[in-house]
All heavy atoms as an XYZ file, in Angstrom:
955
protein
N     117.385     81.417    102.379
C     118.235     80.424    102.977
C     118.849     81.011    104.243
O     119.332     82.131    104.251
C     119.315     80.030    101.997
C     120.271     79.018    102.534
S     121.314     78.455    101.180
C     122.855     78.437    102.006
N     118.829     80.256    105.315
C     119.391     80.706    106.578
C     120.837     80.249    106.651
O     121.142     79.083    106.432
C     118.579     80.146    107.770
C     119.230     80.522    109.068
C     117.143     80.639    107.716
N     121.721     81.167    106.917
C     123.135     80.861    106.995
C     123.430     80.120    108.287
O     122.945     80.495    109.354
C     123.955     82.169    106.935
O     123.570     82.878    105.768
C     125.429     81.884    106.915
N     124.226     79.063    108.184
C     124.604     78.278    109.364
C     125.311     79.187    110.373
O     126.077     80.063    110.007
C     125.516     77.141    108.931
C     125.980     76.300    110.092
C     126.625     75.066    109.605
N     125.574     74.074    109.774
C     125.555     72.889    109.263
N     126.498     72.489    108.499
N     124.569     72.062    109.488
N     125.019     78.990    111.634
C     125.569     79.770    112.739
C     125.102     81.224    112.738
O     125.668     82.054    113.434
C     127.105     79.718    112.757
C     127.609     78.316    112.974
O     127.015     77.546    113.708
N     128.699     77.972    112.315
N     124.099     81.530    111.937
C     123.547     82.883    111.943
C     122.780     83.102    113.238
O     122.300     82.159    113.857
C     122.639     83.081    110.739
N     122.656     84.346    113.620
C     121.966     84.688    114.853
C     121.233     85.996    114.620
O     121.777     86.902    113.991
C     123.026     84.829    115.940
C     122.557     85.237    117.285
C     123.792     85.289    118.210
N     123.559     85.999    119.415
C     123.425     87.308    119.547
N     123.490     88.077    118.508
N     123.225     87.861    120.713
N     120.024     86.099    115.129
C     119.284     87.348    114.987
C     119.874     88.387    115.938
O     120.385     88.059    117.000
C     117.766     87.173    115.237
C     117.141     86.334    114.158
C     117.491     86.592    116.590
N     119.779     89.627    115.537
C     120.361     90.704    116.349
C     119.530     90.941    117.612
O     118.322     90.677    117.647
C     120.434     91.998    115.532
O     119.137     92.524    115.353
N     120.197     91.440    118.618
C     119.507     91.795    119.863
C     118.451     92.857    119.602
O     117.392     92.859    120.235
C     120.505     92.299    120.905
C     121.451     91.204    121.389
O     121.099     90.010    121.244
O     122.532     91.536    121.902
N     118.723     93.756    118.660
C     117.770     94.804    118.309
C     116.486     94.201    117.729
O     115.373     94.612    118.096
C     118.398     95.772    117.311
C     117.535     96.952    116.876
C     117.196     97.832    118.071
C     118.258     97.762    115.818
N     116.618     93.203    116.859
C     115.446     92.546    116.270
C     114.636     91.835    117.348
O     113.404     91.927    117.388
C     115.873     91.567    115.182
N     115.315     91.132    118.237
C     114.624     90.425    119.324
C     113.901     91.422    120.221
O     112.737     91.218    120.605
C     115.609     89.558    120.141
C     114.914     88.940    121.343
C     116.215     88.471    119.263
N     114.543     92.526    120.545
C     113.922     93.556    121.389
C     112.688     94.140    120.717
O     111.665     94.391    121.367
C     114.930     94.658    121.702
N     112.749     94.334    119.412
C     111.605     94.880    118.669
C     110.414     93.919    118.738
O     109.271     94.329    118.966
C     111.998     95.124    117.215
C     110.928     95.790    116.397
C     111.416     96.099    114.996
C     112.291     97.312    115.034
N     112.492     97.944    113.730
N     110.660     92.624    118.586
C     109.583     91.631    118.642
C     109.037     91.543    120.069
O     107.826     91.432    120.275
C     110.049     90.262    118.113
C     108.957     89.217    118.273
C     110.480     90.375    116.649
N     109.904     91.616    121.064
C     109.445     91.594    122.467
C     108.549     92.796    122.764
O     107.528     92.665    123.440
C     110.639     91.565    123.416
C     111.252     90.202    123.511
C     112.100     90.026    124.765
N     112.501     88.626    124.839
C     113.745     88.194    124.738
N     114.730     89.064    124.586
N     114.009     86.915    124.799
N     108.934     93.961    122.263
C     108.096     95.161    122.452
C     106.725     94.962    121.816
O     105.700     95.309    122.388
C     108.785     96.395    121.855
C     109.570     97.200    122.835
C     109.988     98.559    122.308
N     110.516     98.560    120.955
C     111.773     98.290    120.631
N     112.639     97.980    121.570
N     112.163     98.326    119.371
N     106.723     94.409    120.601
C     105.467     94.117    119.908
C     104.589     93.211    120.776
O     103.397     93.472    120.957
C     105.758     93.447    118.556
C     104.566     92.821    117.911
C     103.651     93.586    117.205
C     104.347     91.451    118.004
C     102.544     93.000    116.601
C     103.249     90.855    117.401
C     102.348     91.635    116.705
N     105.172     92.151    121.321
C     104.416     91.202    122.146
C     103.912     91.863    123.425
O     102.763     91.651    123.822
C     105.277     89.984    122.475
S     105.615     88.940    121.042
N     104.749     92.669    124.061
C     104.343     93.357    125.289
C     103.190     94.316    125.038
O     102.276     94.439    125.853
C     105.519     94.128    125.894
C     106.552     93.213    126.536
O     106.247     92.019    126.763
O     107.677     93.688    126.789
N     103.210     94.999    123.895
C     102.151     95.954    123.569
C     100.855     95.250    123.175
O      99.778     95.824    123.304
C     102.609     96.879    122.451
C     103.710     97.806    122.879
C     104.340     98.556    121.713
O     104.054     98.305    120.557
N     105.225     99.491    122.038
N     100.953     94.036    122.714
C      99.774     93.304    122.243
C      98.915     92.783    123.401
O      97.705     92.659    123.268
C     100.224     92.144    121.360
C      99.110     91.345    120.816
C      99.161     91.241    119.320
N      98.044     90.412    118.904
C      97.060     90.828    118.152
N      97.066     92.026    117.657
N      96.067     90.035    117.851
N      99.540     92.481    124.530
C      98.812     91.926    125.679
C      98.800     92.954    126.807
O      99.856     93.290    127.350
C      99.462     90.616    126.168
C      98.702     90.055    127.371
C      99.523     89.585    125.047
N      97.619     93.441    127.185
C      97.534     94.413    128.284
C      98.067     93.814    129.593
O      97.877     92.625    129.871
C      96.040     94.705    128.403
C      95.439     94.261    127.100
C      96.305     93.151    126.601
N      98.717     94.624    130.393
C      99.339     94.137    131.627
C      98.329     93.506    132.584
O      98.661     92.560    133.298
C     100.099     95.259    132.322
O      99.228     96.327    132.621
N      97.091     93.981    132.572
C      96.101     93.450    133.520
C      95.627     92.037    133.194
O      94.969     91.395    134.025
C      94.895     94.397    133.655
C      94.120     94.647    132.378
C      94.639     95.826    131.569
O      95.710     96.359    131.866
O      93.941     96.210    130.615
N      95.952     91.502    132.027
C      95.544     90.121    131.687
C      96.731     89.182    131.507
O      96.567     88.037    131.099
C      94.645     90.076    130.422
C      93.342     90.817    130.653
C      95.372     90.559    129.205
N      97.914     89.616    131.848
C      99.105     88.778    131.636
C      99.162     87.563    132.546
O      99.970     86.673    132.326
C     100.373     89.618    131.762
C     100.504     90.554    130.582
C     101.810     91.264    130.536
N     101.782     92.214    129.421
C     102.466     93.320    129.380
N     103.281     93.628    130.365
N     102.362     94.120    128.344
N      98.297     87.511    133.559
C      98.206     86.281    134.350
C      97.302     85.259    133.655
O      97.227     84.106    134.069
C      97.695     86.580    135.756
C      96.301     87.191    135.772
O      95.922     87.853    134.769
O      95.589     87.022    136.776
N      96.625     85.673    132.579
C      95.730     84.798    131.818
C      96.278     84.444    130.441
O      95.940     83.409    129.878
C      94.368     85.467    131.641
C      93.677     85.793    132.941
C      92.490     86.714    132.704
O      91.779     86.560    131.721
N      92.299     87.661    133.594
N      97.087     85.311    129.878
C      97.675     85.086    128.555
C      98.957     85.915    128.446
O      99.019     87.024    128.961
C      96.692     85.439    127.416
C      96.311     86.896    127.451
C      97.242     85.060    126.067
N      99.943     85.342    127.814
C     101.156     86.114    127.550
C     101.765     85.642    126.237
O     101.473     84.545    125.756
C     102.162     86.010    128.695
S     102.886     84.389    128.896
N     102.539     86.495    125.648
C     103.267     86.159    124.424
C     104.737     86.051    124.785
O     105.287     86.915    125.469
C     103.052     87.224    123.353
C     101.633     87.356    122.825
C     101.535     88.484    121.812
C     101.168     86.049    122.204
N     105.326     84.983    124.325
C     106.715     84.698    124.625
C     107.517     84.739    123.324
O     107.023     84.324    122.277
C     106.771     83.296    125.233
C     108.099     82.831    125.709
C     107.957     81.474    126.382
O     107.680     81.441    127.589
O     108.112     80.455    125.684
N     108.724     85.227    123.393
C     109.605     85.288    122.233
C     110.741     84.295    122.440
O     111.414     84.320    123.467
C     110.175     86.716    122.060
C     111.180     86.767    120.926
C     109.044     87.705    121.822
N     110.902     83.423    121.469
C     111.970     82.432    121.518
C     112.868     82.636    120.299
O     112.374     82.951    119.222
C     111.390     81.019    121.528
C     110.471     80.760    122.707
S     109.497     79.236    122.626
C     110.516     78.106    121.764
N     114.159     82.455    120.479
C     115.080     82.588    119.352
C     115.894     81.314    119.206
O     116.195     80.626    120.187
C     116.042     83.773    119.538
O     116.831     83.561    120.699
C     115.292     85.077    119.640
N     116.199     81.022    117.961
C     117.091     79.904    117.639
C     117.739     80.235    116.302
O     117.040     80.413    115.303
C     116.302     78.605    117.545
C     117.185     77.424    117.242
C     116.391     76.148    117.267
N     117.284     75.056    116.919
C     116.893     73.916    116.438
N     115.605     73.693    116.248
N     117.760     72.984    116.143
N     119.040     80.344    116.321
C     119.793     80.697    115.118
C     119.221     81.992    114.537
O     119.147     83.002    115.234
C     119.786     79.563    114.117
N     118.779     81.964    113.289
C     118.271     83.170    112.618
C     116.747     83.210    112.615
O     116.133     83.762    111.710
C     118.814     83.234    111.200
N     116.131     82.630    113.642
C     114.672     82.531    113.712
C     114.154     83.088    115.032
O     114.699     82.798    116.094
C     114.236     81.053    113.574
O     114.704     80.549    112.331
C     112.732     80.904    113.645
N     113.089     83.867    114.934
C     112.359     84.350    116.109
C     110.967     83.730    116.057
O     110.287     83.827    115.036
C     112.239     85.882    116.118
C     113.607     86.546    116.107
C     111.419     86.347    117.322
C     113.565     88.058    115.952
N     110.550     83.096    117.147
C     109.228     82.476    117.213
C     108.406     83.166    118.296
O     108.892     83.371    119.412
C     109.337     80.969    117.525
O     110.182     80.358    116.541
C     107.975     80.305    117.516
N     107.168     83.513    117.952
C     106.220     84.089    118.910
C     105.281     82.969    119.347
O     104.673     82.292    118.508
C     105.423     85.248    118.289
C     106.363     86.368    117.855
C     104.362     85.760    119.275
C     105.683     87.480    117.065
N     105.170     82.780    120.660
C     104.355     81.716    121.238
C     103.366     82.329    122.221
O     103.740     83.165    123.052
C     105.243     80.682    121.976
C     104.414     79.608    122.646
C     106.254     80.068    121.021
N     102.094     81.906    122.111
C     101.080     82.336    123.080
C     101.034     81.313    124.203
O     100.994     80.110    123.949
C      99.718     82.430    122.400
C      98.619     82.893    123.335
C      97.264     82.908    122.655
O      96.619     81.840    122.624
O      96.881     83.961    122.146
N     100.994     81.804    125.445
C     100.909     80.915    126.607
C      99.684     81.283    127.431
O      99.387     82.459    127.629
C     102.174     81.036    127.443
C     103.405     80.611    126.640
C     104.654     80.528    127.464
N     104.492     79.517    128.494
C     104.900     79.652    129.755
N     105.477     80.746    130.148
N     104.717     78.685    130.633
N      98.972     80.223    127.869
C      97.792     80.394    128.729
C      97.819     79.326    129.814
O      98.286     78.218    129.570
C      96.505     80.231    127.924
C      96.259     81.335    126.917
C      94.975     81.086    126.134
N      94.746     82.131    125.168
C      94.013     83.224    125.387
N      93.424     83.394    126.539
N      93.875     84.136    124.445
N      97.259     79.620    130.993
C      97.211     78.591    132.041
C      96.276     77.451    131.622
O      95.261     77.683    130.964
C      96.651     79.321    133.264
C      96.429     80.731    132.871
C      96.708     80.892    131.419
N      96.625     76.251    131.996
C      95.755     75.096    131.749
C      94.518     75.188    132.632
O      94.595     75.627    133.784
C      96.482     73.787    132.068
C      97.540     73.336    131.079
C      98.294     72.140    131.644
C      96.906     72.968    129.758
N      93.383     74.746    132.098
C      92.146     74.754    132.893
C      92.237     73.756    134.029
O      91.795     74.011    135.126
C      90.940     74.418    132.007
C      90.561     75.559    131.125
C      90.865     75.709    129.804
C      89.833     76.724    131.485
N      90.379     76.893    129.316
C      89.728     77.536    130.335
C      89.258     77.171    132.662
C      89.073     78.756    130.341
C      88.599     78.385    132.662
C      88.511     79.162    131.510
N      92.793     72.587    133.749
C      92.840     71.529    134.762
C      94.267     71.188    135.162
O      94.525     70.111    135.670
C      92.130     70.282    134.229
C      90.662     70.529    133.959
C      89.956     69.304    133.403
O      90.508     68.208    133.479
O      88.835     69.479    132.911
N      95.176     72.070    134.909
C      96.572     71.815    135.257
C      96.873     72.257    136.673
O      96.110     72.980    137.304
N      97.992     71.812    137.173
C      98.434     72.245    138.485
C      98.967     73.660    138.406
O      99.064     74.252    137.328
N      99.308     74.224    139.535
C      99.856     75.587    139.547
C     101.093     75.673    138.650
O     101.952     74.802    138.679
C     100.227     75.812    141.013
C      99.499     74.766    141.776
C      99.253     73.622    140.841
N     101.135     76.716    137.866
C     102.288     76.924    136.999
C     102.229     76.192    135.671
O     103.124     76.330    134.860
N     101.173     75.402    135.420
C     101.062     74.667    134.157
C     100.401     75.562    133.107
O      99.289     76.041    133.308
C     100.248     73.393    134.362
N     101.108     75.788    132.025
C     100.620     76.659    130.957
C     100.672     75.932    129.626
O     101.556     75.108    129.394
C     101.485     77.914    130.851
C     101.284     78.903    131.973
C     101.516     78.699    133.296
C     100.847     80.248    131.844
N     101.242     79.846    133.999
C     100.837     80.812    133.135
C     100.482     81.036    130.759
C     100.460     82.120    133.381
C     100.110     82.357    130.999
C     100.089     82.882    132.300
N      99.733     76.254    128.733
C      99.773     75.731    127.368
C     100.692     76.614    126.534
O     100.961     77.757    126.895
C      98.377     75.733    126.710
O      97.916     77.089    126.614
C      97.381     74.910    127.488
N     101.147     76.077    125.420
C     102.005     76.831    124.499
C     101.445     76.638    123.094
O     101.291     75.517    122.635
C     103.433     76.308    124.553
C     104.070     76.440    125.922
C     105.397     75.710    125.989
N     106.361     76.210    125.027
C     107.154     77.256    125.224
N     107.094     77.904    126.356
N     108.008     77.648    124.311
N     101.144     77.746    122.430
C     100.602     77.705    121.076
C     101.467     78.583    120.174
O     101.534     79.797    120.375
C      99.152     78.216    121.072
C      98.454     78.261    119.722
C      98.237     76.843    119.186
C      97.121     78.979    119.848
N     102.141     77.976    119.183
C     102.954     78.805    118.288
C     102.079     79.724    117.447
O     101.060     79.300    116.899
C     103.686     77.780    117.419
C     102.948     76.502    117.559
C     102.163     76.569    118.833
N     102.459     80.976    117.360
C     101.688     81.986    116.626
C     102.339     82.312    115.285
O     101.693     82.247    114.246
C     101.557     83.276    117.462
C     100.835     82.991    118.781
C     100.853     84.376    116.668
C      99.408     82.509    118.636
N     103.602     82.688    115.318
C     104.291     83.106    114.089
C     105.777     82.855    114.227
O     106.320     82.826    115.331
C     104.037     84.580    113.808
N     106.402     82.699    113.079
C     107.855     82.546    113.052
C     108.414     83.528    112.029
O     107.885     83.649    110.917
C     108.229     81.109    112.692
C     109.630     80.739    113.075
C     109.866     79.256    112.943
O     109.998     78.765    111.827
N     109.920     78.553    114.069
N     109.450     84.229    112.423
C     110.091     85.221    111.569
C     111.515     84.735    111.314
O     112.299     84.601    112.249
C     110.111     86.584    112.258
C     108.737     87.109    112.699
C     108.344     86.580    114.061
C     108.741     88.598    112.729
N     111.810     84.426    110.070
C     113.121     83.870    109.728
C     113.934     84.897    108.958
O     113.464     85.476    107.988
C     112.956     82.602    108.903
C     112.232     81.510    109.666
C     112.133     80.243    108.845
N     111.253     79.266    109.494
C     110.921     78.113    108.969
N     111.384     77.761    107.771
N     110.120     77.290    109.619
N     115.166     85.062    109.401
C     116.048     86.035    108.778
C     117.035     85.333    107.853
O     117.727     84.408    108.262
C     116.810     86.816    109.848
C     117.565     87.961    109.303
N     118.929     88.069    109.402
C     117.154     89.072    108.644
C     119.316     89.192    108.826
N     118.260     89.814    108.355
N     117.073     85.783    106.617
C     118.052     85.300    105.643
C     119.190     86.309    105.659
O     119.084     87.399    105.100
C     117.409     85.208    104.253
C     118.354     84.706    103.188
O     119.593     84.848    103.359
O     117.863     84.181    102.171
N     120.266     85.946    106.327
C     121.359     86.895    106.495
C     122.042     87.229    105.173
O     122.504     88.356    104.988
C     122.393     86.358    107.501
O     122.814     85.061    107.087
C     121.791     86.281    108.890
N     122.094     86.281    104.255
C     122.736     86.536    102.960
C     121.956     87.582    102.161
O     122.545     88.485    101.554
C     122.865     85.242    102.172
N     120.629     87.464    102.162
C     119.789     88.393    101.400
C     119.409     89.629    102.221
O     118.963     90.629    101.669
C     118.523     87.689    100.921
N     119.555     89.530    103.540
C     119.167     90.645    104.403
C     117.660     90.814    104.506
O     117.175     91.922    104.706
N     116.923     89.713    104.369
C     115.455     89.790    104.395
C     114.864     88.909    105.489
O     115.481     87.949    105.950
C     114.858     89.362    103.043
O     115.272     88.033    102.742
C     115.277     90.301    101.930
N     113.640     89.257    105.860
C     112.845     88.497    106.819
C     111.687     87.843    106.074
O     111.092     88.455    105.197
C     112.269     89.426    107.883
C     113.284     89.962    108.827
C     113.961     91.135    108.713
C     113.727     89.349    110.035
N     114.811     91.298    109.782
C     114.686     90.213    110.610
C     113.413     88.161    110.694
C     115.332     89.921    111.809
C     114.050     87.872    111.878
C     114.996     88.746    112.429
N     111.361     86.603    106.461
C     110.238     85.883    105.868
C     109.331     85.418    106.997
O     109.795     84.949    108.039
C     110.724     84.668    105.047
O     111.650     85.138    104.064
C     109.571     83.980    104.345
N     108.019     85.531    106.775
C     107.019     85.200    107.781
C     106.466     83.797    107.556
O     106.192     83.398    106.426
C     105.883     86.233    107.701
C     104.767     86.150    108.717
C     105.291     86.221    110.148
C     103.758     87.271    108.457
N     106.285     83.052    108.655
C     105.724     81.705    108.631
C     104.582     81.613    109.637
O     104.574     82.313    110.644
C     106.796     80.661    108.995
C     107.825     80.460    107.919
C     108.840     81.384    107.735
C     107.775     79.354    107.083
C     109.787     81.218    106.742
C     108.716     79.174    106.089
C     109.727     80.105    105.919
N     103.612     80.728    109.351
C     102.496     80.471    110.263
C     102.479     78.981    110.588
O     102.989     78.157    109.826
C     101.164     80.920    109.662
C     100.805     80.212    108.384
C     101.226     80.531    107.119
C      99.962     79.060    108.246
N     100.700     79.655    106.209
C      99.923     78.739    106.859
C      99.248     78.273    109.136
C      99.185     77.668    106.370
C      98.518     77.207    108.639
C      98.489     76.916    107.280
N     101.890     78.627    111.739
C     101.841     77.237    112.185
C     100.451     76.661    111.938
O      99.440     77.296    112.258
C     102.183     77.136    113.663
N     100.402     75.445    111.392
C      99.114     74.782    111.199
C      98.694     74.081    112.497
O      99.393     74.164    113.512
C      99.142     73.822    109.997
C     100.048     72.613    110.185
O     100.422     72.279    111.335
O     100.392     71.985    109.162
N      97.571     73.388    112.466
C      97.056     72.755    113.694
C      97.971     71.653    114.221
O      97.889     71.264    115.377
C      95.652     72.210    113.458
C      95.624     71.093    112.453
C      94.239     70.612    112.216
N      94.284     69.573    111.202
C      93.321     68.761    110.955
N      92.194     68.866    111.627
N      93.447     67.848    110.025
N      98.865     71.153    113.373
C      99.841     70.143    113.777
C     101.181     70.771    114.163
O     102.167     70.071    114.328
C     100.040     69.132    112.650
C      98.773     68.371    112.359
O      98.105     67.870    113.263
N      98.398     68.301    111.095
N     101.180     72.079    114.256
C     102.359     72.858    114.642
C     103.504     72.741    113.631
O     104.664     72.851    113.981
C     102.821     72.494    116.047
C     101.744     72.812    117.066
C     102.140     72.490    118.453
N     101.012     72.800    119.329
C     101.135     73.149    120.576
N     102.321     73.242    121.116
N     100.083     73.411    121.307
N     103.130     72.561    112.386
C     104.108     72.576    111.300
C     104.119     73.986    110.711
O     103.067     74.607    110.549
C     103.746     71.559    110.234
C     103.913     70.139    110.712
C     103.783     69.151    109.560
N     103.846     67.801    110.069
C     102.822     66.961    110.090
N     101.662     67.319    109.593
N     102.962     65.764    110.595
N     105.305     74.451    110.363
C     105.459     75.812    109.855
C     105.309     75.850    108.348
O     105.814     74.988    107.641
C     106.815     76.380    110.260
C     106.921     76.576    111.736
C     107.628     75.808    112.618
C     106.285     77.588    112.517
N     107.465     76.294    113.895
C     106.655     77.385    113.852
C     105.444     78.655    112.212
C     106.205     78.205    114.887
C     105.002     79.466    113.235
C     105.380     79.247    114.562
N     104.604     76.897    107.863
C     104.387     77.127    106.436
C     104.692     78.588    106.126
O     104.341     79.477    106.912
C     102.933     76.834    106.046
C     102.504     75.450    106.408
N     102.725     74.368    105.606
C     101.882     74.989    107.520
C     102.242     73.281    106.192
N     101.741     73.624    107.358
N     105.285     78.802    104.975
C     105.571     80.179    104.564
C     104.253     80.922    104.344
O     103.325     80.401    103.739
C     106.395     80.205    103.276
C     106.823     81.608    102.915
C     107.796     81.618    101.741
N     108.063     82.975    101.355
C     107.283     83.689    100.538
N     106.235     83.155     99.975
N     107.585     84.940    100.253
N     104.180     82.113    104.852
C     103.022     82.979    104.674
C     103.164     83.633    103.306
O     104.018     84.504    103.103
C     103.004     84.018    105.806
C     101.832     84.956    105.790
C     100.589     84.559    106.270
C     101.973     86.262    105.328
C      99.521     85.439    106.283
C     100.908     87.140    105.346
C      99.682     86.725    105.820
O      98.629     87.596    105.831
N     102.360     83.199    102.363
C     102.510     83.586    100.965
C     101.993     84.982    100.626
O     102.175     85.433     99.500
C     101.797     82.578    100.056
C     102.450     81.218    100.101
O     103.689     81.155    100.237
O     101.734     80.214     99.998
N     101.358     85.652    101.557
C     100.727     86.934    101.246
C     101.606     88.137    101.587
O     101.140     89.277    101.560
C      99.366     87.024    101.936
C      98.461     85.913    101.515
N      97.769     85.937    100.335
C      98.201     84.707    102.084
C      97.091     84.804    100.206
N      97.347     84.058    101.248
N     102.864     87.850    101.902
C     103.831     88.915    102.156
C     105.196     88.414    101.688
O     105.690     87.406    102.178
C     103.879     89.255    103.654
C     104.815     90.375    104.074
C     104.330     91.719    103.525
C     104.918     90.435    105.585
N     105.762     89.099    100.731
C     107.072     88.707    100.209
C     108.151     88.949    101.262
O     107.987     89.806    102.139
C     107.406     89.514     98.950
C     106.551     89.123     97.764
O     106.103     87.958     97.694
O     106.304     89.996     96.901
N     109.252     88.214    101.179
C     110.376     88.499    102.075
C     110.749     89.984    101.973
O     110.699     90.574    100.896
C     111.494     87.604    101.533
C     110.766     86.457    100.893
C     109.530     87.077    100.292
N     111.087     90.564    103.100
C     111.335     92.006    103.166
C     112.492     92.289    104.118
O     112.668     91.566    105.106
C     110.068     92.755    103.637
O     110.386     94.137    103.802
C     109.527     92.210    104.932
N     113.250     93.333    103.852
C     114.302     93.705    104.806
C     113.742     94.369    106.073
O     114.451     94.526    107.054
C     115.176     94.685    104.017
C     114.329     95.171    102.903
C     113.301     94.117    102.626
N     112.454     94.701    106.053
C     111.830     95.427    107.164
C     111.088     94.477    108.114
O     110.010     93.984    107.791
C     110.858     96.480    106.639
C     111.499     97.507    105.731
C     112.603     98.261    106.427
O     112.505     98.600    107.606
N     113.680     98.517    105.699
N     111.644     94.241    109.277
C     110.994     93.402    110.282
C     109.624     93.967    110.658
O     108.676     93.213    110.907
C     111.898     93.294    111.508
C     111.418     92.441    112.673
C     111.173     91.004    112.242
C     112.423     92.494    113.810
N     109.496     95.290    110.663
C     108.221     95.931    111.001
C     107.088     95.502    110.067
O     105.934     95.428    110.495
C     108.352     97.451    110.968
C     109.167     97.985    112.130
O     109.216     97.324    113.182
O     109.764     99.067    111.980
N     107.402     95.202    108.807
C     106.369     94.752    107.868
C     105.754     93.429    108.328
O     104.542     93.229    108.230
C     106.950     94.577    106.457
C     107.375     95.896    105.828
O     106.998     96.976    106.336
O     108.106     95.838    104.812
N     106.583     92.532    108.850
C     106.082     91.250    109.341
C     105.241     91.444    110.592
O     104.161     90.849    110.736
C     107.240     90.296    109.627
C     107.805     89.528    108.440
C     108.441     90.424    107.408
C     108.785     88.489    108.912
N     105.716     92.287    111.499
C     104.966     92.535    112.736
C     103.615     93.181    112.443
O     102.604     92.843    113.077
C     105.795     93.396    113.686
C     107.095     92.756    114.174
C     107.886     93.744    115.018
C     106.827     91.465    114.930
N     103.581     94.069    111.481
C     102.318     94.703    111.091
C     101.349     93.665    110.528
O     100.154     93.671    110.854
C     102.579     95.797    110.059
C     101.347     96.538    109.615
C     101.687     97.631    108.622
C     100.438     98.323    108.120
N     100.759     99.335    107.098
N     101.856     92.750    109.708
C     101.005     91.706    109.124
C     100.461     90.773    110.208
O      99.292     90.403    110.199
C     101.799     90.906    108.083
C     100.949     90.004    107.231
C     100.126     90.731    106.177
O     100.343     91.936    105.930
O      99.243     90.073    105.580
N     101.312     90.418    111.175
C     100.865     89.577    112.296
C      99.796     90.304    113.095
O      98.764     89.731    113.462
C     102.052     89.201    113.209
C     103.060     88.321    112.460
C     101.562     88.491    114.466
C     104.400     88.181    113.167
N     100.018     91.568    113.375
C      99.083     92.359    114.171
C      97.736     92.495    113.480
O      96.688     92.284    114.096
C      99.683     93.734    114.449
C      98.855     94.538    115.426
O      98.501     93.984    116.492
O      98.568     95.712    115.145
N      97.741     92.823    112.195
C      96.489     93.009    111.461
C      95.834     91.679    111.112
O      94.605     91.614    111.024
C      96.740     93.842    110.208
C      97.137     95.257    110.547
C      97.445     96.094    109.316
O      97.572     95.595    108.201
N      97.556     97.395    109.522
N      96.623     90.653    110.866
C      96.144     89.294    110.580
C      94.954     89.270    109.618
O      93.886     88.748    109.945
C      95.793     88.595    111.892
C      95.663     87.092    111.734
O      96.088     86.540    110.707
O      95.130     86.464    112.671
N      95.119     89.792    108.410
C      93.984     89.888    107.484
C      93.403     88.547    107.046
O      92.250     88.483    106.633
C      94.565     90.647    106.282
C      96.031     90.387    106.338
C      96.361     90.287    107.809
N      94.166     87.466    107.175
C      93.675     86.137    106.771
C      93.386     85.226    107.952
O      93.109     84.038    107.779
C      94.706     85.475    105.836
C      95.036     86.255    104.576
C      96.150     85.585    103.809
C      93.796     86.395    103.688
N      93.457     85.750    109.164
C      93.224     84.979    110.395
C      94.132     83.763    110.501
O      93.711     82.694    110.941
C      91.749     84.557    110.489
O      90.919     85.673    110.523
N      95.377     83.932    110.140
C      96.351     82.844    110.207
C      97.069     82.808    111.550
O      97.593     81.764    111.937
C      97.399     82.986    109.103
C      96.843     83.044    107.711
S      96.050     81.525    107.220
C      97.446     80.622    106.629
N      97.091     83.915    112.258
C      97.882     84.001    113.473
C      97.036     84.011    114.748
O      97.352     83.331    115.706
C      98.794     85.234    113.417
C      99.654     85.260    112.199
C      99.385     86.150    111.167
C     100.681     84.365    112.036
C     100.164     86.161    110.016
C     101.475     84.363    110.894
C     101.204     85.266    109.874
N      95.980     84.779    114.744
C      95.177     84.926    115.950
C      93.824     84.237    115.839
O      93.012     84.337    116.754
C      94.965     86.420    116.272
C      96.259     87.174    116.314
C      96.675     88.106    115.421
C      97.322     87.038    117.266
N      97.920     88.566    115.758
C      98.342     87.925    116.893
C      97.495     86.249    118.396
C      99.530     88.055    117.617
C      98.680     86.378    119.103
C      99.668     87.264    118.725
N      93.569     83.551    114.746
C      92.321     82.810    114.587
C      91.263     83.663    114.042
O      90.206     83.670    113.823
């Protein structure tokens, strides 16, 4: 359960940003980038790519993963987005106090839920 008015720590956001920066090589960031968005106790990772037929500056946005922090329990839970951009709990990793466990699961993606 996410506590009302909860907010993720700056340290957690910085850790996810580092993960995203390391995942995309600098030489291709004009073609793809990972963006980190926060809202309350949730961090969302979004992939952005330029549109094929869009005007300058037009980019697509594809949600990759959502990391939700339960401040009462002190745990993080991982979610994945379906083709309709609805979020579902990732059942193959229990809630954990270690944010790194979620990032490792996203990176390895053993079920192809995040990177296809």
